[in-house]
DSSP file (Angstrom, degrees, kcal/mol; ACC not computed):
  #  RESIDUE AA STRUCTURE BP1 BP2  ACC     N-H-->O    O-->H-N    N-H-->O    O-->H-N    TCO  KAPPA ALPHA  PHI   PSI    X-CA   Y-CA   Z-CA
    1    1 A M     >        0   0    0      0, 0.0     4,-2.3     0, 0.0     5,-0.2   0.000 360.0 360.0 360.0 -46.1  136.3 -110.0  -32.8
    2    2 A L  H  >  +     0   0    0      1,-0.2     4,-2.6     2,-0.2     5,-0.2   0.889 360.0  54.8 -60.5 -39.3  136.9 -110.4  -36.5
    3    3 A R  H  > S+     0   0    0      1,-0.2     4,-2.3     2,-0.2    -1,-0.2   0.915 108.1  49.3 -60.4 -42.9  133.9 -108.2  -37.2
    4    4 A F  H  > S+     0   0    0      2,-0.2     4,-2.7     1,-0.2    -2,-0.2   0.920 111.1  49.5 -61.6 -44.8  135.4 -105.5  -35.0
    5    5 A L  H  X S+     0   0    0     -4,-2.3     4,-2.4     1,-0.2    -2,-0.2   0.899 111.0  49.3 -62.9 -40.4  138.8 -105.8  -36.8
    6    6 A L  H  X S+     0   0    0     -4,-2.6     4,-2.3     2,-0.2    -1,-0.2   0.905 111.2  49.9 -65.1 -40.3  137.2 -105.5  -40.2
    7    7 A Q  H  X S+     0   0    0     -4,-2.3     4,-2.5     2,-0.2    -2,-0.2   0.928 111.8  47.5 -63.4 -45.0  135.2 -102.5  -39.1
    8    8 A A  H  X S+     0   0    0     -4,-2.7     4,-1.9     1,-0.2    -2,-0.2   0.898 110.7  53.1 -62.3 -40.0  138.4 -100.8  -37.8
    9    9 A N  H  X>S+     0   0    0     -4,-2.4     5,-2.0     1,-0.2     4,-0.7   0.909 110.6  46.5 -61.2 -43.7  140.2 -101.7  -41.0
   10   10 A E  H ><5S+     0   0    0     -4,-2.3     3,-0.6     1,-0.2    -2,-0.2   0.906 109.6  54.0 -66.2 -41.7  137.4 -100.0  -43.0
   11   11 A D  H 3<5S+     0   0    0     -4,-2.5    -1,-0.2     1,-0.2    -2,-0.2   0.864 114.7  40.1 -62.0 -36.6  137.4  -96.9  -40.9
   12   12 A L  H 3<5S-     0   0    0     -4,-1.9    -1,-0.2    -5,-0.2    -2,-0.2   0.524 106.5-128.4 -89.4  -6.6  141.1  -96.4  -41.3
   13   13 A N  T <<5 +     0   0    0     -4,-0.7     2,-0.3    -3,-0.6    -3,-0.2   0.930  53.1 156.0  58.7  49.2  141.0  -97.4  -45.0
   14   14 A L      < -     0   0    0     -5,-2.0    -1,-0.2    -6,-0.1    -2,-0.1  -0.787  43.1-123.3-106.6 148.0  143.8  -99.9  -44.7
   15   15 A S     >  -     0   0    0     -2,-0.3     4,-2.5     1,-0.1     5,-0.2  -0.335  38.2-101.3 -74.0 169.4  144.5 -103.0  -46.8
   16   16 A S  H  > S+     0   0    0      1,-0.2     4,-2.0     2,-0.2     5,-0.2   0.916 125.2  49.0 -60.3 -42.8  144.7 -106.3  -45.0
   17   17 A K  H  > S+     0   0    0      1,-0.2     4,-2.3     2,-0.2    -1,-0.2   0.917 111.4  48.9 -63.5 -43.9  148.5 -106.2  -45.0
   18   18 A Q  H  > S+     0   0    0      1,-0.2     4,-2.9     2,-0.2    -1,-0.2   0.882 108.4  54.5 -63.9 -37.9  148.6 -102.7  -43.7
   19   19 A H  H  X S+     0   0    0     -4,-2.5     4,-2.3     2,-0.2    -1,-0.2   0.922 108.6  48.0 -63.0 -43.1  146.1 -103.6  -40.9
   20   20 A V  H  X S+     0   0    0     -4,-2.0     4,-1.9     2,-0.2    -2,-0.2   0.928 113.8  47.3 -61.8 -45.4  148.4 -106.5  -39.8
   21   21 A L  H  X S+     0   0    0     -4,-2.3     4,-2.5     1,-0.2    -2,-0.2   0.892 109.9  53.6 -63.0 -39.5  151.4 -104.1  -39.9
   22   22 A F  H  X S+     0   0    0     -4,-2.9     4,-2.6     1,-0.2    -1,-0.2   0.911 107.4  50.2 -62.9 -42.4  149.5 -101.5  -37.9
   23   23 A E  H  X S+     0   0    0     -4,-2.3     4,-2.0     2,-0.2    -1,-0.2   0.886 110.7  50.1 -63.4 -38.1  148.6 -104.0  -35.2
   24   24 A Q  H  X S+     0   0    0     -4,-1.9     4,-1.9     2,-0.2    -2,-0.2   0.901 109.6  51.7 -65.0 -41.0  152.3 -104.9  -35.0
   25   25 A F  H  X S+     0   0    0     -4,-2.5     4,-1.0     1,-0.2    -2,-0.2   0.938 109.2  49.2 -60.6 -47.6  153.2 -101.2  -34.7
   26   26 A K  H >< S+     0   0    0     -4,-2.6     3,-0.6     1,-0.2     4,-0.5   0.889 109.7  52.1 -60.7 -38.7  150.7 -100.7  -31.9
   27   27 A K  H >< S+     0   0    0     -4,-2.0     3,-0.7     1,-0.2    -1,-0.2   0.873 105.6  55.3 -64.9 -35.7  152.1 -103.7  -30.1
   28   28 A S  H 3< S+     0   0    0     -4,-1.9    -1,-0.2     1,-0.2    -2,-0.2   0.719 116.7  35.8 -71.2 -20.3  155.6 -102.3  -30.4
   29   29 A I  T XX S+     0   0    0     -4,-1.0     3,-2.1    -3,-0.6     4,-0.6   0.288  81.3 109.3-114.0   9.4  154.6  -99.1  -28.7
   30   30 A E  T <4  +     0   0    0     -3,-0.7     3,-0.4    -4,-0.5    -1,-0.1   0.733  67.4  70.7 -62.0 -20.7  152.1 -100.4  -26.2
   31   31 A D  T 34 S+     0   0    0     -4,-0.2    -1,-0.3     1,-0.2    -2,-0.1   0.723 109.4  32.3 -68.6 -19.5  154.5  -99.6  -23.3
   32   32 A I  T <4 S+     0   0    0     -3,-2.1     2,-0.2     2,-0.0    -1,-0.2   0.387  90.7 114.7-117.3   3.0  154.0  -95.9  -23.8
   33   33 A L     <  -     0   0    0     -4,-0.6    -3,-0.0    -3,-0.4     7,-0.0  -0.543  50.7-154.5 -75.4 138.0  150.4  -95.8  -24.9
   34   34 A K    >   -     0   0    0     -2,-0.2     3,-1.9     3,-0.1     6,-0.2  -0.961  21.4-119.1-114.0 121.0  147.9  -94.1  -22.6
   35   35 A P  T 3  S+     0   0    0      0, 0.0     3,-0.1     0, 0.0     6,-0.1  -0.332  97.3  13.0 -58.2 133.3  144.3  -95.1  -22.8
   36   36 A G  T 3  S+     0   0    0      1,-0.3     2,-0.4     4,-0.1     5,-0.1   0.293  87.2 135.4  85.7 -10.4  142.0  -92.2  -23.8
   37   37 A Y    X   -     0   0    0     -3,-1.9     3,-2.4     1,-0.1    -1,-0.3  -0.609  56.6-136.2 -74.7 124.5  144.9  -89.9  -24.8
   38   38 A Y  G >  S+     0   0    0     -2,-0.4     3,-1.2     1,-0.3     6,-0.2   0.782 100.3  55.9 -58.1 -32.3  143.8  -88.4  -28.1
   39   39 A L  G 3  S+     0   0    0      1,-0.2    -1,-0.3     5,-0.1    -2,-0.1   0.573 101.3  60.5 -76.6  -6.7  147.1  -88.8  -29.8
   40   40 A H  G <  S+     0   0    0     -3,-2.4    -1,-0.2    -6,-0.2    -2,-0.2   0.232  76.6 117.0-104.7  13.1  147.0  -92.5  -29.1
   41   41 A A  S X> S-     0   0    0     -3,-1.2     4,-2.7    -4,-0.1     3,-1.4  -0.498  79.2-114.4 -73.5 150.2  143.8  -93.1  -31.1
   42   42 A D  H 3> S+     0   0    0      1,-0.3     4,-2.5     2,-0.2     5,-0.2   0.872 116.2  60.0 -54.0 -39.5  144.2  -95.4  -34.1
   43   43 A S  H 34 S+     0   0    0      1,-0.2    -1,-0.3     2,-0.2     4,-0.2   0.774 113.0  38.3 -63.7 -25.6  143.4  -92.6  -36.4
   44   44 A E  H X4 S+     0   0    0     -3,-1.4     3,-0.9    -6,-0.2     4,-0.5   0.849 114.1  53.1 -88.3 -41.4  146.4  -90.7  -35.1
   45   45 A L  H >X S+     0   0    0     -4,-2.7     3,-1.4     1,-0.2     4,-0.8   0.865  99.2  62.6 -63.9 -37.2  148.8  -93.6  -34.7
   46   46 A V  H 3X S+     0   0    0     -4,-2.5     4,-2.2     1,-0.3    -1,-0.2   0.764  90.2  69.8 -63.5 -22.9  148.3  -94.8  -38.3
   47   47 A K  H <> S+     0   0    0     -3,-0.9     4,-2.5     1,-0.2    -1,-0.3   0.835  93.5  56.1 -62.8 -32.4  149.8  -91.5  -39.5
   48   48 A F  H <> S+     0   0    0     -3,-1.4     4,-1.1    -4,-0.5    -1,-0.2   0.866 107.4  49.0 -68.3 -35.1  153.2  -92.6  -38.2
   49   49 A C  H  <>S+     0   0    0     -4,-0.8     5,-3.2    -3,-0.2     6,-0.3   0.922 113.2  45.9 -69.2 -44.3  153.0  -95.7  -40.3
   50   50 A F  H ><5S+     0   0    0     -4,-2.2     3,-1.6     1,-0.2    -2,-0.2   0.905 109.0  56.6 -63.7 -40.4  152.0  -93.8  -43.5
   51   51 A A  H 3<5S+     0   0    0     -4,-2.5    -1,-0.2     1,-0.3    -2,-0.2   0.806 113.8  39.2 -63.1 -29.4  154.7  -91.2  -42.8
   52   52 A R  T ><5S-     0   0    0     -4,-1.1     3,-1.8    -3,-0.3    -1,-0.3   0.069 115.0-112.6-109.6  22.9  157.4  -93.9  -42.8
   53   53 A K  T < 5S-     0   0    0     -3,-1.6    -3,-0.2     1,-0.3     3,-0.1   0.842  72.5 -57.2  50.1  41.9  155.9  -96.0  -45.6
   54   54 A W  T 3 <S+     0   0    0     -5,-3.2     2,-0.9     1,-0.2    -1,-0.3   0.679  92.8 144.8  65.9  21.5  155.1  -98.9  -43.3
   55   55 A D    <>  -     0   0    0     -3,-1.8     4,-2.6    -6,-0.3    -1,-0.2  -0.824  36.5-160.3 -85.2 106.7  158.6  -99.4  -42.1
   56   56 A L  H  > S+     0   0    0     -2,-0.9     4,-2.6     1,-0.2     5,-0.2   0.832  84.1  52.9 -66.2 -34.7  157.7 -100.4  -38.5
   57   57 A K  H  > S+     0   0    0      2,-0.2     4,-2.3     1,-0.2    -1,-0.2   0.930 113.9  43.4 -64.8 -43.7  161.1  -99.6  -37.0
   58   58 A K  H  > S+     0   0    0      2,-0.2     4,-2.5     1,-0.2    -2,-0.2   0.885 113.6  51.8 -68.4 -38.5  161.1  -96.1  -38.5
   59   59 A S  H  X S+     0   0    0     -4,-2.6     4,-2.4     2,-0.2    -2,-0.2   0.922 111.4  46.9 -62.7 -44.7  157.5  -95.6  -37.5
   60   60 A E  H  X S+     0   0    0     -4,-2.6     4,-2.8     2,-0.2     5,-0.2   0.924 112.7  49.3 -63.8 -44.5  158.2  -96.7  -33.9
   61   61 A S  H  X S+     0   0    0     -4,-2.3     4,-2.3     1,-0.2    -2,-0.2   0.922 111.8  48.5 -61.2 -44.7  161.3  -94.5  -33.7
   62   62 A M  H  X S+     0   0    0     -4,-2.5     4,-2.3     2,-0.2    -1,-0.2   0.916 112.9  48.1 -62.0 -43.7  159.3  -91.5  -35.0
   63   63 A F  H  X S+     0   0    0     -4,-2.4     4,-2.5     2,-0.2     5,-0.2   0.938 111.7  48.6 -63.8 -47.4  156.5  -92.0  -32.6
   64   64 A R  H  X S+     0   0    0     -4,-2.8     4,-2.1     1,-0.2    -1,-0.2   0.890 112.2  49.2 -62.4 -39.1  158.8  -92.4  -29.6
   65   65 A Q  H  X S+     0   0    0     -4,-2.3     4,-2.4    -5,-0.2    -1,-0.2   0.902 110.6  50.9 -65.4 -40.5  160.7  -89.2  -30.5
   66   66 A A  H  X S+     0   0    0     -4,-2.3     4,-2.2     1,-0.2    -2,-0.2   0.910 112.1  46.1 -63.9 -42.3  157.4  -87.3  -30.9
   67   67 A M  H  X S+     0   0    0     -4,-2.5     4,-2.0     2,-0.2    -1,-0.2   0.870 111.6  51.8 -69.6 -35.8  156.2  -88.5  -27.5
   68   68 A K  H  X S+     0   0    0     -4,-2.1     4,-3.1    -5,-0.2     5,-0.2   0.908 109.8  49.8 -65.8 -41.4  159.5  -87.6  -25.9
   69   69 A L  H  X S+     0   0    0     -4,-2.4     4,-2.8     2,-0.2     6,-0.2   0.919 109.5  51.1 -61.5 -44.6  159.4  -84.1  -27.5
   70   70 A R  H  <>S+     0   0    0     -4,-2.2     5,-1.9     1,-0.2     6,-0.6   0.887 114.7  44.1 -60.5 -38.9  155.8  -83.6  -26.1
   71   71 A E  H ><5S+     0   0    0     -4,-2.0     3,-0.6     3,-0.2    -2,-0.2   0.934 114.6  47.5 -71.8 -46.6  157.0  -84.7  -22.7
   72   72 A T  H 3<5S+     0   0    0     -4,-3.1    -2,-0.2     1,-0.2    -3,-0.2   0.903 119.2  39.3 -61.6 -43.8  160.2  -82.6  -22.7
   73   73 A R  T 3<5S-     0   0    0     -4,-2.8    -1,-0.2    -5,-0.2    -2,-0.2   0.479 104.3-131.6 -86.1  -3.2  158.5  -79.5  -24.0
   74   74 A R  T X 5 +     0   0    0     -3,-0.6     3,-1.6    -4,-0.4     4,-0.2   0.871  46.4 161.7  54.0  42.0  155.5  -80.2  -21.7
   75   75 A L  G > < +     0   0    0     -5,-1.9     3,-0.7     1,-0.3     4,-0.2   0.775  67.0  58.5 -64.6 -27.8  153.1  -79.6  -24.7
   76   76 A D  G 3  S+     0   0    0     -6,-0.6    -1,-0.3     1,-0.2     4,-0.1   0.533 111.4  42.2 -79.9  -4.2  150.3  -81.4  -23.0
   77   77 A H  G <> S+     0   0    0     -3,-1.6     4,-2.3     2,-0.1    -1,-0.2   0.239  78.3 110.8-120.6   9.8  150.4  -78.9  -20.1
   78   78 A I  H <> S+     0   0    0     -3,-0.7     4,-0.7     1,-0.2    -2,-0.1   0.859  81.1  45.3 -60.6 -38.6  150.9  -75.7  -22.0
   79   79 A L  H  4 S+     0   0    0     -4,-0.2    -1,-0.2     1,-0.2     3,-0.2   0.861 114.0  49.3 -74.0 -33.9  147.5  -74.2  -21.2
   80   80 A E  H  4 S+     0   0    0      1,-0.2    -2,-0.2    -3,-0.1    -1,-0.2   0.855 118.7  38.2 -70.1 -34.7  147.7  -75.2  -17.5
   81   81 A E  H  < S+     0   0    0     -4,-2.3    -1,-0.2     2,-0.1    -2,-0.2   0.416  84.5 125.2 -99.7   0.5  151.1  -73.7  -17.0
   82   82 A Y     <  -     0   0    0     -4,-0.7     2,-0.5    -3,-0.2    -3,-0.0  -0.400  41.9-162.6 -66.3 131.8  150.8  -70.6  -19.2
   83   83 A E        -     0   0    0     -2,-0.1    -2,-0.1     0, 0.0    -1,-0.0  -0.974  20.9-125.4-116.4 122.2  151.5  -67.4  -17.3
   84   84 A E        -     0   0    0     -2,-0.5     3,-0.1     1,-0.1     2,-0.0  -0.464  29.7-123.6 -67.2 128.2  150.3  -64.3  -19.0
   85   85 A P        -     0   0    0      0, 0.0     2,-0.1     0, 0.0    -1,-0.1  -0.341  27.5 -99.9 -71.8 153.8  153.2  -61.8  -19.5
   86   86 A E        -     0   0    0      1,-0.1     2,-0.4    -2,-0.0     0, 0.0  -0.451  42.3-107.0 -68.3 145.9  153.0  -58.4  -18.0
   87   87 A V        -     0   0    0     -2,-0.1     2,-0.5    -3,-0.1    -1,-0.1  -0.615  29.4-138.6 -77.0 128.6  152.0  -55.7  -20.5
   88   88 A V              0   0    0     -2,-0.4    -1,-0.0     1,-0.1     0, 0.0  -0.773 360.0 360.0 -89.6 125.8  155.0  -53.6  -21.5
   89   89 A S              0   0    0     -2,-0.5    -1,-0.1     0, 0.0    -2,-0.0   0.456 360.0 360.0-104.1 360.0  154.1  -49.9  -21.8
């Protein structure tokens, strides 16, 4: 297990402290994480921590707002629901 954590830490280029904070961040948002969803990969999630300078409350808030926006605007369904407009002549 430790070997896996060290490998993940190296892949994300995180310090030991950042890695611990990142794991705490993931735990705080696990209620809305979807396995296999590309935006929930570690490489995407860590961006929220960097964007808020490792303030976990701000990172969590930013992430939850981003996911709410994606849901409200149905961004994950845009290609499925797209209707080609009629050509105006």
